[in-house]
MDAnalysis code that builds the backbone (N, CA, C; Angstrom):
import MDAnalysis as mda
import numpy as np

u = mda.Universe.empty(522, n_residues=174, atom_resindex=np.repeat(np.arange(174), 3), trajectory=True)
u.add_TopologyAttr("name", ["N", "CA", "C"] * 174)
u.add_TopologyAttr("resid", np.arange(1, 175))
u.add_TopologyAttr("resname", ["MET", "GLY", "ALA", "ALA", "GLY", "SER", "GLN", "LEU", "TRP", "ILE", "THR", "TYR", "VAL", "ASP", "PRO", "ARG", "THR", "PRO", "VAL", "PRO", "GLN", "LEU", "ALA", "GLU", "SER", "THR", "GLY", "GLY", "ARG", "PRO", "PRO", "ARG", "PHE", "THR", "VAL", "PHE", "GLY", "GLN", "PRO", "ARG", "LEU", "ALA", "GLY", "VAL", "VAL", "ALA", "CYS", "ALA", "LEU", "ALA", "PRO", "MET", "ALA", "GLY", "SER", "VAL", "ILE", "TRP", "ALA", "ASN", "CYS", "PRO", "THR", "SER", "MET", "MET", "VAL", "SER", "GLU", "LEU", "ARG", "SER", "THR", "ASP", "GLY", "GLY", "HIS", "GLY", "PHE", "THR", "THR", "VAL", "TRP", "SER", "TYR", "ALA", "GLY", "THR", "GLY", "GLY", "ILE", "ALA", "PHE", "ASP", "PRO", "VAL", "SER", "ALA", "ASP", "ILE", "ALA", "TYR", "ARG", "TYR", "LEU", "GLY", "ILE", "GLU", "SER", "PRO", "ALA", "VAL", "GLU", "ARG", "THR", "THR", "ASP", "GLY", "GLY", "GLN", "THR", "PHE", "THR", "GLY", "VAL", "GLY", "THR", "LEU", "PRO", "PHE", "ALA", "GLN", "GLY", "SER", "VAL", "THR", "ARG", "LEU", "LEU", "PHE", "VAL", "GLY", "GLU", "ALA", "ASP", "GLY", "PHE", "ALA", "LEU", "GLY", "SER", "SER", "SER", "ASN", "GLY", "THR", "ALA", "ALA", "LEU", "LEU", "GLN", "THR", "ILE", "ASP", "GLY", "GLY", "SER", "SER", "TRP", "SER", "PRO", "VAL", "SER", "PHE"])
u.atoms.positions = np.array([
    [9.132, 7.643, 2.517],
    [9.321, 7.937, 4.206],
    [7.753, 7.686, 4.739],
    [8.252, 7.406, 5.986],
    [6.996, 7.238, 6.667],
    [7.085, 7.245, 8.257],
    [6.370, 7.478, 9.053],
    [6.212, 8.010, 10.323],
    [5.178, 7.307, 11.015],
    [5.391, 6.518, 12.307],
    [4.546, 6.216, 13.454],
    [4.744, 6.709, 14.904],
    [4.262, 7.496, 15.347],
    [4.621, 7.964, 16.774],
    [5.491, 8.784, 16.478],
    [6.818, 8.733, 17.131],
    [8.167, 9.320, 17.172],
    [9.261, 8.903, 16.293],
    [8.848, 8.055, 15.779],
    [9.622, 6.786, 14.252],
    [9.783, 7.515, 13.302],
    [10.393, 7.428, 12.723],
    [10.676, 7.887, 11.286],
    [11.692, 6.969, 10.395],
    [10.977, 6.293, 9.359],
    [11.514, 5.497, 8.437],
    [11.728, 6.438, 6.732],
    [12.930, 6.242, 6.290],
    [13.213, 6.825, 4.881],
    [13.986, 5.487, 3.959],
    [13.381, 5.138, 2.872],
    [13.906, 4.597, 2.189],
    [14.346, 5.100, 1.098],
    [15.990, 4.818, 0.256],
    [16.154, 5.955, -1.063],
    [17.179, 4.573, -1.349],
    [17.676, 4.954, -2.762],
    [18.520, 4.876, -3.222],
    [19.896, 5.672, -2.995],
    [21.209, 4.797, -3.129],
    [22.352, 5.634, -3.082],
    [23.334, 4.816, -4.019],
    [23.591, 5.948, -4.852],
    [24.170, 5.290, -6.333],
    [25.810, 4.673, -5.774],
    [26.468, 5.080, -4.742],
    [27.354, 4.499, -4.154],
    [27.480, 2.644, -3.710],
    [25.918, 2.422, -3.363],
    [25.586, 0.936, -2.909],
    [24.354, 0.545, -3.702],
    [24.665, -1.031, -4.055],
    [24.133, -1.936, -5.140],
    [22.691, -1.853, -4.559],
    [22.112, -1.616, -3.349],
    [21.327, -2.065, -2.253],
    [20.668, -0.676, -1.889],
    [19.196, -0.962, -1.953],
    [18.437, 0.049, -1.394],
    [18.981, 0.334, -0.165],
    [18.292, 1.274, 0.651],
    [18.990, 2.043, 1.889],
    [17.321, 2.415, 2.554],
    [17.392, 1.911, 3.922],
    [16.648, 1.983, 4.553],
    [17.013, 2.584, 6.040],
    [16.647, 3.924, 6.044],
    [17.107, 4.751, 7.525],
    [16.254, 4.661, 8.541],
    [16.278, 4.294, 9.658],
    [15.340, 4.407, 10.568],
    [16.054, 5.231, 11.772],
    [15.082, 6.173, 12.097],
    [15.447, 7.304, 13.549],
    [15.813, 6.546, 14.726],
    [16.687, 6.848, 15.249],
    [18.034, 6.295, 16.132],
    [16.875, 6.610, 17.778],
    [16.292, 5.753, 18.260],
    [15.616, 6.693, 19.753],
    [14.482, 7.122, 19.441],
    [13.460, 7.595, 18.218],
    [12.721, 8.194, 17.543],
    [13.042, 9.692, 17.792],
    [14.528, 10.357, 17.688],
    [14.711, 11.522, 17.434],
    [15.378, 11.598, 16.435],
    [14.693, 12.285, 15.100],
    [15.643, 12.484, 14.428],
    [16.500, 13.966, 14.563],
    [17.908, 14.180, 14.054],
    [17.982, 13.435, 12.633],
    [19.118, 12.223, 12.807],
    [18.772, 11.532, 13.859],
    [20.024, 10.614, 14.175],
    [19.200, 9.326, 13.789],
    [20.035, 8.917, 12.756],
    [19.364, 7.649, 12.006],
    [20.334, 6.162, 12.110],
    [19.659, 5.175, 11.847],
    [20.492, 3.886, 12.016],
    [20.038, 3.342, 10.244],
    [21.098, 3.559, 9.627],
    [21.244, 3.020, 7.891],
    [21.588, 1.935, 7.906],
    [20.912, 0.563, 7.161],
    [21.353, -0.477, 6.579],
    [20.529, -0.727, 5.500],
    [21.381, -1.630, 4.663],
    [20.773, -2.090, 3.522],
    [19.336, -2.872, 3.201],
    [18.762, -2.769, 2.433],
    [17.408, -3.216, 2.098],
    [16.922, -3.694, 1.200],
    [17.773, -4.798, 0.404],
    [17.656, -5.281, -0.901],
    [16.111, -5.655, -1.307],
    [15.303, -5.995, -0.495],
    [13.841, -6.369, -0.423],
    [12.787, -4.596, -1.138],
    [13.704, -3.619, -1.067],
    [13.016, -2.310, -1.399],
    [13.497, -1.961, -2.662],
    [13.686, -2.926, -3.391],
    [14.209, -2.496, -4.696],
    [13.299, -1.887, -5.719],
    [13.239, -0.725, -6.222],
    [12.470, -0.096, -7.234],
    [12.748, 0.757, -7.905],
    [12.340, 1.042, -9.002],
    [12.243, 2.426, -9.957],
    [12.662, 3.659, -9.267],
    [11.724, 3.650, -8.235],
    [11.853, 5.192, -7.181],
    [12.016, 4.356, -5.392],
    [12.091, 5.275, -4.845],
    [11.694, 4.982, -3.788],
    [10.870, 4.420, -2.869],
    [10.632, 3.368, -2.425],
    [9.538, 2.533, -2.068],
    [8.374, 3.708, -0.853],
    [7.330, 3.463, -1.166],
    [6.398, 4.305, 0.086],
    [5.967, 3.497, 1.150],
    [6.147, 3.641, 2.093],
    [6.279, 3.259, 3.534],
    [4.938, 3.560, 3.934],
    [4.217, 2.874, 4.612],
    [3.258, 2.937, 5.889],
    [3.500, 2.372, 7.026],
    [4.078, 2.814, 8.113],
    [4.600, 2.306, 9.233],
    [2.992, 2.032, 9.953],
    [3.103, 1.133, 11.119],
    [1.750, 0.755, 11.458],
    [2.294, 0.193, 13.029],
    [1.715, 0.208, 13.948],
    [1.504, 0.097, 15.662],
    [2.356, -1.716, 15.139],
    [2.952, -2.077, 16.480],
    [3.643, -3.212, 16.589],
    [4.768, -3.520, 15.539],
    [5.966, -2.660, 15.205],
    [6.769, -2.487, 14.463],
    [6.445, -2.912, 12.822],
    [5.536, -2.608, 12.570],
    [5.263, -3.225, 11.576],
    [5.165, -2.225, 10.070],
    [5.761, -2.822, 9.307],
    [6.076, -1.359, 8.313],
    [5.469, -2.295, 6.869],
    [4.278, -1.510, 6.012],
    [4.055, -1.980, 4.714],
    [4.936, -1.190, 3.843],
    [5.212, -1.591, 2.768],
    [6.356, -0.650, 1.413],
    [5.552, -1.447, 0.392],
    [4.892, -0.212, -0.608],
    [4.841, 0.092, -2.162],
    [5.960, 0.016, -2.820],
    [6.129, -1.240, -3.663],
    [7.608, -0.676, -4.456],
    [7.289, -0.779, -6.068],
    [7.024, 0.176, -6.959],
    [7.373, 0.175, -7.951],
    [8.494, -0.516, -8.966],
    [8.810, -1.449, -9.518],
    [9.649, -1.996, -10.596],
    [9.131, -1.562, -11.817],
    [9.284, -0.747, -12.581],
    [9.154, -0.591, -13.704],
    [7.483, -0.916, -13.905],
    [7.612, -2.311, -14.935],
    [6.265, -2.951, -15.209],
    [5.306, -3.279, -14.008],
    [6.046, -3.667, -12.990],
    [5.589, -4.685, -12.037],
    [5.839, -3.623, -10.396],
    [4.781, -4.075, -9.642],
    [4.664, -3.167, -8.553],
    [4.311, -4.191, -7.215],
    [5.164, -4.404, -6.065],
    [5.273, -4.961, -5.075],
    [5.170, -4.514, -3.931],
    [3.751, -5.156, -3.142],
    [3.587, -5.007, -2.095],
    [3.977, -5.841, -0.716],
    [4.861, -5.112, 0.195],
    [5.731, -6.283, 1.015],
    [5.645, -5.806, 2.583],
    [5.811, -6.058, 3.202],
    [5.279, -5.999, 4.559],
    [6.545, -6.588, 5.856],
    [6.670, -6.094, 6.873],
    [8.080, -6.161, 7.066],
    [7.252, -6.257, 9.051],
    [7.535, -7.343, 10.102],
    [7.031, -7.213, 11.329],
    [8.018, -6.800, 12.024],
    [9.074, -6.564, 11.675],
    [10.364, -6.233, 12.503],
    [11.099, -4.521, 12.222],
    [10.143, -3.896, 12.116],
    [10.474, -2.342, 11.900],
    [11.355, -2.257, 10.863],
    [11.221, -3.270, 9.834],
    [12.144, -2.918, 8.688],
    [13.317, -3.573, 8.115],
    [13.526, -4.418, 9.197],
    [14.870, -5.154, 9.259],
    [14.859, -6.208, 7.724],
    [13.529, -6.780, 7.998],
    [13.171, -7.882, 6.909],
    [11.791, -7.714, 6.571],
    [11.978, -7.827, 5.004],
    [10.346, -7.764, 4.368],
    [10.033, -9.077, 3.383],
    [8.968, -9.432, 3.479],
    [8.104, -10.647, 3.106],
    [7.104, -9.978, 1.852],
    [7.409, -10.510, 0.620],
    [6.537, -9.990, -0.432],
    [5.018, -10.732, -0.250],
    [3.876, -9.808, 0.058],
    [2.769, -9.957, 0.039],
    [2.266, -10.129, -1.070],
    [2.337, -9.184, -2.198],
    [1.462, -9.446, -3.403],
    [2.641, -8.938, -4.416],
    [2.251, -9.036, -5.656],
    [3.099, -8.889, -7.007],
    [2.247, -8.544, -7.883],
    [2.328, -7.436, -8.985],
    [1.306, -7.418, -9.779],
    [1.508, -6.314, -10.907],
    [1.123, -6.191, -12.393],
    [1.417, -5.294, -13.143],
    [1.366, -3.970, -12.713],
    [2.032, -2.862, -12.905],
    [1.666, -1.414, -12.508],
    [0.636, -1.026, -13.429],
    [0.417, -1.375, -14.282],
    [-0.525, -0.969, -15.629],
    [-2.186, -1.403, -15.534],
    [-2.184, -1.862, -14.417],
    [-3.549, -2.947, -14.536],
    [-4.654, -1.805, -13.965],
    [-4.928, -0.866, -13.018],
    [-5.773, -0.032, -12.511],
    [-5.507, -0.527, -10.812],
    [-4.892, -1.414, -10.436],
    [-5.110, -2.102, -9.262],
    [-4.552, -1.105, -8.134],
    [-5.397, -1.471, -6.849],
    [-4.585, -0.687, -5.898],
    [-4.849, -1.422, -4.869],
    [-4.161, -0.754, -3.706],
    [-3.767, -1.157, -2.520],
    [-3.419, -0.675, -1.482],
    [-4.315, -0.684, -0.304],
    [-4.163, 0.073, 0.874],
    [-3.991, -0.563, 2.381],
    [-2.989, -0.330, 2.891],
    [-3.042, -0.944, 4.286],
    [-3.873, 0.381, 5.404],
    [-4.107, -0.829, 6.165],
    [-5.294, 0.048, 7.430],
    [-4.465, -0.348, 8.830],
    [-3.986, -1.185, 8.678],
    [-3.556, -1.282, 10.392],
    [-2.275, -2.407, 9.994],
    [-1.520, -2.949, 11.004],
    [-0.628, -4.177, 11.206],
    [-0.738, -4.943, 10.411],
    [-2.350, -5.332, 10.567],
    [-2.800, -7.098, 10.010],
    [-3.670, -6.603, 8.589],
    [-4.231, -5.683, 8.800],
    [-5.817, -5.328, 8.007],
    [-4.643, -4.622, 6.645],
    [-5.341, -4.660, 5.122],
    [-5.207, -4.208, 4.283],
    [-6.395, -4.323, 3.314],
    [-6.443, -3.797, 2.427],
    [-7.319, -3.782, 1.273],
    [-6.432, -3.702, -0.359],
    [-7.066, -4.635, -1.109],
    [-6.740, -4.356, -2.300],
    [-8.274, -4.267, -3.324],
    [-7.752, -3.733, -4.578],
    [-8.703, -3.819, -5.676],
    [-7.668, -4.251, -6.998],
    [-8.540, -5.344, -7.228],
    [-7.947, -6.183, -8.578],
    [-8.171, -5.586, -9.985],
    [-8.328, -4.658, -10.062],
    [-8.243, -3.479, -11.514],
    [-8.674, -4.351, -12.726],
    [-7.991, -4.528, -13.555],
    [-8.278, -4.873, -14.823],
    [-8.565, -6.871, -14.784],
    [-7.933, -7.193, -13.605],
    [-8.291, -8.501, -13.630],
    [-9.690, -8.986, -12.986],
    [-10.106, -7.901, -12.449],
    [-11.684, -8.119, -11.932],
    [-11.869, -7.071, -11.146],
    [-13.272, -6.657, -10.612],
    [-13.644, -5.586, -10.016],
    [-13.766, -6.120, -8.534],
    [-13.378, -7.185, -8.389],
    [-13.063, -7.517, -6.937],
    [-12.331, -6.516, -5.734],
    [-12.918, -6.652, -4.595],
    [-11.967, -5.569, -3.833],
    [-12.173, -6.524, -2.293],
    [-10.524, -6.998, -2.154],
    [-10.173, -8.112, -0.996],
    [-9.830, -7.508, -0.296],
    [-9.875, -8.404, 1.405],
    [-9.395, -8.034, 2.481],
    [-8.477, -8.808, 2.994],
    [-7.551, -8.396, 3.688],
    [-6.709, -9.050, 4.121],
    [-6.790, -8.997, 5.890],
    [-6.843, -9.769, 6.719],
    [-6.555, -9.429, 8.198],
    [-5.527, -10.509, 9.094],
    [-4.630, -11.353, 8.237],
    [-3.804, -11.720, 8.681],
    [-2.381, -11.538, 8.151],
    [-2.416, -9.991, 7.974],
    [-1.080, -9.696, 7.243],
    [-0.470, -10.060, 5.828],
    [-1.724, -10.508, 4.999],
    [-1.266, -10.665, 3.386],
    [-1.271, -11.803, 3.325],
    [-1.583, -12.846, 4.541],
    [-1.348, -14.608, 4.080],
    [-2.215, -14.810, 3.162],
    [-3.714, -14.345, 3.397],
    [-4.753, -14.642, 2.847],
    [-5.687, -13.682, 2.569],
    [-6.469, -13.450, 1.179],
    [-7.296, -12.025, 1.090],
    [-8.628, -12.983, 0.773],
    [-9.738, -12.193, 1.256],
    [-11.105, -12.903, 0.975],
    [-11.712, -11.631, 0.216],
    [-12.754, -12.111, -0.457],
    [-13.215, -11.035, -1.326],
    [-14.398, -10.503, -0.282],
    [-14.434, -8.798, -0.402],
    [-15.780, -8.229, 0.446],
    [-16.438, -7.394, -0.436],
    [-16.677, -7.030, -1.614],
    [-17.053, -6.429, -2.545],
    [-16.748, -6.193, -3.713],
    [-17.559, -5.324, -5.010],
    [-16.693, -5.121, -5.979],
    [-16.888, -3.555, -6.280],
    [-16.013, -3.072, -7.141],
    [-15.939, -1.669, -7.607],
    [-16.775, -1.346, -8.838],
    [-17.551, -0.688, -9.024],
    [-18.166, -0.493, -10.690],
    [-17.270, 0.087, -11.537],
    [-15.735, 0.640, -11.512],
    [-15.358, 1.341, -12.502],
    [-14.867, 0.535, -13.706],
    [-14.691, 1.451, -14.675],
    [-14.103, 1.089, -15.970],
    [-12.931, 0.254, -16.100],
    [-12.914, -0.968, -16.423],
    [-11.562, -1.953, -16.768],
    [-10.742, -1.098, -17.151],
    [-9.472, -1.458, -16.111],
    [-8.379, -0.685, -16.273],
    [-8.235, 1.118, -15.758],
    [-9.536, 1.325, -15.492],
    [-8.985, 2.568, -15.024],
    [-8.180, 2.417, -13.933],
    [-7.622, 3.820, -13.906],
    [-6.811, 3.805, -12.586],
    [-7.361, 4.221, -11.371],
    [-7.180, 3.429, -10.296],
    [-7.792, 3.626, -9.063],
    [-6.740, 3.679, -7.970],
    [-7.845, 4.730, -6.712],
    [-6.864, 4.801, -5.671],
    [-7.957, 4.510, -4.253],
    [-7.264, 3.464, -3.488],
    [-8.141, 3.440, -2.416],
    [-7.689, 4.065, -1.348],
    [-8.409, 4.370, -0.149],
    [-8.320, 5.190, 0.939],
    [-9.026, 4.879, 1.911],
    [-8.415, 3.861, 2.769],
    [-9.466, 3.512, 4.001],
    [-8.873, 4.178, 5.361],
    [-9.770, 4.997, 5.996],
    [-9.260, 5.836, 7.147],
    [-9.927, 4.885, 8.532],
    [-10.095, 3.663, 8.165],
    [-10.210, 2.750, 9.536],
    [-10.692, 1.198, 8.792],
    [-11.402, 0.340, 9.821],
    [-11.366, -0.863, 9.207],
    [-12.226, -1.204, 7.959],
    [-13.559, -0.251, 8.543],
    [-14.604, -0.185, 7.883],
    [-14.640, 0.943, 6.981],
    [-14.115, 1.844, 7.142],
    [-14.810, 3.463, 6.494],
    [-13.509, 3.352, 5.451],
    [-14.202, 3.939, 4.244],
    [-13.091, 4.171, 2.543],
    [-13.466, 4.519, 1.960],
    [-12.655, 4.922, 0.965],
    [-13.013, 5.676, -0.549],
    [-12.054, 5.114, -1.285],
    [-13.074, 5.013, -2.679],
    [-12.240, 5.185, -3.665],
    [-12.481, 5.629, -5.033],
    [-11.232, 5.946, -5.455],
    [-11.772, 6.937, -6.941],
    [-11.350, 6.278, -8.170],
    [-11.858, 6.807, -8.863],
    [-11.720, 5.768, -10.338],
    [-12.445, 6.819, -11.635],
    [-12.885, 5.901, -12.668],
    [-13.503, 6.290, -13.836],
    [-14.493, 5.450, -13.645],
    [-15.842, 6.028, -13.926],
    [-16.792, 5.300, -14.489],
    [-17.010, 4.815, -15.882],
    [-17.904, 4.138, -16.235],
    [-18.029, 3.530, -17.620],
    [-18.162, 4.400, -18.698],
    [-18.830, 5.789, -18.347],
    [-18.486, 6.893, -19.351],
    [-17.349, 7.713, -19.039],
    [-16.292, 7.350, -18.365],
    [-15.115, 7.915, -18.436],
    [-14.890, 9.291, -17.382],
    [-15.971, 9.420, -16.765],
    [-15.798, 10.451, -15.623],
    [-15.430, 9.903, -14.934],
    [-14.933, 11.175, -13.944],
    [-14.181, 10.319, -12.507],
    [-15.375, 10.020, -11.332],
    [-15.370, 8.903, -10.511],
    [-16.323, 8.670, -9.726],
    [-15.645, 8.555, -8.469],
    [-16.213, 8.928, -7.187],
    [-15.644, 8.852, -5.755],
    [-16.694, 8.160, -5.432],
    [-16.318, 7.130, -4.593],
    [-17.247, 5.980, -3.894],
    [-17.066, 5.982, -2.256],
    [-17.764, 5.668, -1.548],
    [-17.708, 5.488, -0.005],
    [-18.066, 4.425, 0.373],
    [-17.645, 3.711, 1.466],
    [-17.890, 2.314, 1.745],
    [-17.665, 2.893, 3.354],
    [-19.071, 2.099, 4.284],
    [-18.781, 2.034, 5.959],
    [-19.040, 0.970, 6.409],
    [-18.870, -0.307, 4.992],
    [-18.852, -1.224, 5.693],
    [-18.221, -2.583, 5.319],
    [-16.838, -1.825, 5.628],
    [-15.637, -2.553, 5.198],
    [-15.315, -3.122, 3.069],
    [-16.179, -2.109, 2.706],
    [-15.960, -2.808, 1.116],
    [-17.250, -3.382, 0.696],
    [-18.418, -4.198, 1.421],
    [-18.975, -4.491, 0.803],
    [-20.281, -3.910, 0.207],
    [-20.461, -2.776, 0.297],
    [-21.463, -1.735, -0.668],
    [-20.444, -0.517, -0.753],
    [-20.889, -0.031, -1.847],
    [-19.990, 1.425, -1.982],
    [-21.480, 2.565, -2.618],
    [-21.202, 3.608, -2.015],
    [-22.031, 4.937, -2.603],
    [-21.420, 5.920, -3.375],
    [-21.896, 6.567, -4.053],
    [-21.263, 7.510, -4.657],
    [-21.483, 8.705, -3.757],
    [-20.248, 9.411, -3.993],
    [-20.219, 10.459, -3.382],
    [-19.948, 11.708, -4.436],
    [-20.256, 13.056, -4.061],
    [-20.513, 14.443, -5.136],
    [-19.373, 15.176, -4.679],
    [-18.572, 15.314, -5.888],
    [-17.754, 16.413, -5.700],
    [-17.483, 17.382, -6.532],
])
């Protein structure tokens, strides 16, 4: 489920249909929904939706051992895969706006990368000092301000903050 302003989107699997369903609130007033099949949103569970301004919706779809990050620019009627990765590699992805998202490469690399063109290209912006394979979470609250949660090399939980778009990270006590 995801919301932007008065619009609401829900993705779900209906055992009576072979294709995942996407329900969009009609006129921004639930419970009136327009429902249509969306085969790109296939997963072992419903995809997590992150609607943004300008009819853009990011979707995180876990499919067993793989995870796909998708993006729609037409309010959910069509999705394009932005990135797919093994779901067991401590990798993280966080969309911030219609065009900006951050990703952490996890077991592949300690790199944090950013896209400013809706996922067409990613550029390295910094690194995270987490243990290789650590389950990591990214949460950006704006283009420059964000948090990363993971495990340090000694196995303890570590919360880091950036105020410069991922270039540098400072520890946060909790």
